[in-house]
Wavefront OBJ file of the C-alpha trace (Angstrom):
o trace
v -5.594 26.483 17.402
v -3.637 26.573 14.165
v -4.780 24.249 11.437
v -2.331 21.533 10.404
v -1.634 20.471 6.847
v -1.990 16.807 6.002
v -0.807 14.626 3.172
v -3.491 12.300 1.852
v -2.084 8.919 0.914
v -4.086 6.390 -1.060
v -2.794 2.841 -0.689
v -3.870 -0.529 -2.008
v -4.041 -3.863 -0.271
v -3.300 -5.672 -3.535
v -4.101 -9.338 -3.066
v -3.365 -12.454 -5.054
v -5.241 -15.199 -3.230
v -4.206 -15.187 0.442
v -1.104 -13.046 -0.181
v -0.690 -9.306 -0.441
v 1.885 -7.170 -2.205
v 4.384 -5.215 -0.109
v 7.221 -2.981 -1.321
v 10.466 -2.150 0.481
v 11.294 1.549 0.263
v 14.716 2.267 -1.227
v 17.589 3.547 0.889
v 17.388 7.005 -0.727
v 13.822 7.739 0.394
v 13.537 10.674 2.804
v 10.780 9.063 4.888
v 11.359 5.622 6.409
v 13.974 4.203 4.003
v 14.174 0.405 4.057
v 10.695 0.042 5.555
v 8.032 -2.116 3.949
v 4.991 -0.323 2.577
v 1.886 -0.925 0.504
v 1.753 0.389 -3.061
v 0.199 3.807 -3.325
v 0.985 7.457 -2.978
v -0.265 10.983 -2.570
v -3.498 12.267 -3.992
v -3.261 14.933 -6.712
v -5.827 17.731 -6.759
v -7.498 16.622 -9.986
v -7.834 12.912 -9.095
v -10.431 10.727 -7.466
v -9.112 8.348 -4.813
v -9.529 5.430 -7.214
v -7.699 7.227 -10.052
v -4.828 8.057 -7.687
v -4.520 4.459 -6.562
v -4.563 3.019 -10.085
v -1.939 5.563 -11.203
v 0.339 5.061 -8.209
v 0.225 1.245 -8.310
v 1.011 1.243 -12.022
v 3.854 3.777 -11.602
v 5.392 1.860 -8.697
v 4.920 -1.741 -9.878
v 3.778 -1.804 -13.491
v 0.593 -3.565 -12.352
v -2.832 -2.516 -13.439
v -5.349 -3.094 -10.674
v -9.063 -3.206 -10.135
v -9.926 -1.079 -7.136
v -12.394 -2.593 -4.695
v -13.965 -1.223 -1.555
v -12.599 1.290 0.910
v -11.161 -0.702 3.821
v -10.581 2.200 6.161
v -8.774 5.393 7.031
v -5.634 5.478 9.170
v -4.217 8.505 10.955
v -1.405 8.613 13.466
v -1.709 11.710 15.690
v 2.071 12.182 15.687
v 2.393 12.401 11.883
v 0.802 14.678 9.242
v -0.498 11.812 7.107
v -3.926 10.335 6.495
v -4.014 7.057 4.581
v -7.065 5.713 2.780
v -6.800 1.965 2.200
v -8.581 0.164 -0.600
v -8.800 -3.493 -1.486
v -7.339 -4.194 -4.931
v -6.614 -7.091 -7.188
v -4.435 -7.325 -10.274
v -6.432 -6.746 -13.457
v -4.942 -9.936 -14.960
v -3.525 -13.071 -13.351
v -0.375 -13.053 -15.473
v 0.591 -9.529 -14.404
v 1.520 -10.602 -10.845
v 4.637 -12.231 -12.285
v 5.845 -9.042 -14.013
v 6.340 -6.453 -11.310
v 8.576 -3.565 -12.428
v 9.845 -1.398 -9.602
v 11.079 2.164 -9.864
v 14.580 1.948 -8.339
v 14.368 5.482 -6.945
v 11.334 4.441 -4.863
v 11.434 0.719 -4.068
v 14.191 -1.857 -3.761
v 12.103 -5.023 -3.492
v 8.594 -6.411 -3.892
v 7.152 -9.481 -2.197
v 3.860 -11.325 -2.059
v 3.420 -12.322 1.597
v 0.792 -13.815 3.853
v -0.321 -11.506 6.652
v 1.142 -13.864 9.277
v 4.580 -13.467 7.602
v 4.558 -9.692 7.308
v 6.185 -8.793 10.649
v 9.106 -11.145 9.931
v 10.204 -9.419 6.704
v 11.600 -6.324 8.393
v 10.486 -2.913 9.604
v 7.043 -1.768 8.486
v 6.077 1.793 7.732
v 4.015 3.061 10.741
v 0.536 2.940 9.178
v 1.209 -0.610 7.914
v 2.244 -1.672 11.410
v -1.034 -0.180 12.637
v -3.008 -2.130 10.005
v -1.371 -5.386 11.054
v -2.052 -4.636 14.713
v -5.766 -3.929 14.207
v -6.340 -7.001 11.971
v -7.483 -5.099 8.893
v -5.047 -6.899 6.555
v -6.272 -10.338 7.651
v -9.837 -9.284 6.935
v -8.876 -7.940 3.496
v -6.953 -11.056 2.437
v -9.643 -13.453 3.730
v -12.371 -11.670 1.802
v -10.168 -11.622 -1.349
v -9.380 -15.336 -1.110
v -12.928 -16.377 -0.284
l 1 2 3 4 5 6 7 8 9 10 11 12 13 14 15 16 17 18 19 20 21 22 23 24 25 26 27 28 29 30 31 32 33 34 35 36 37 38 39 40 41 42 43 44 45 46 47 48 49 50 51 52 53 54 55 56 57 58 59 60 61 62 63 64 65 66 67 68 69 70 71 72 73 74 75 76 77 78 79 80 81 82 83 84 85 86 87 88 89 90 91 92 93 94 95 96 97 98 99 100 101 102 103 104 105 106 107 108 109 110 111 112 113 114 115 116 117 118 119 120 121 122 123 124 125 126 127 128 129 130 131 132 133 134 135 136 137 138 139 140 141 142 143 144 145
């Protein structure tokens, strides 16, 4: 059997109380344009998972975050991606008001409750999987409590 190549994505469930940050991918993105996603991105060879997540969240949103615990790993057999999900919180409470998006990557940012997430529009496949298995509810409850 031939070995497959995988992209390793590191994504943050960035919470502010009971809400989490989601980003809508811009129309020009090659993969799933217009779908809602969590902040994060691909791991570089020289980075730890935590370094990758802090870099990607800051590049995509302007937020500096504190990385918490690993929430889980997600893999869809039909796609060459593995996502590692970490709990995160903004490093300062005032920063949640100053999100700066990169227009070539994301068109919109929202803070939403997990129960609202399906109503905002199409979700990127791994995010749909996270909603389905209840992992986001667990992450936001532990962050709020």
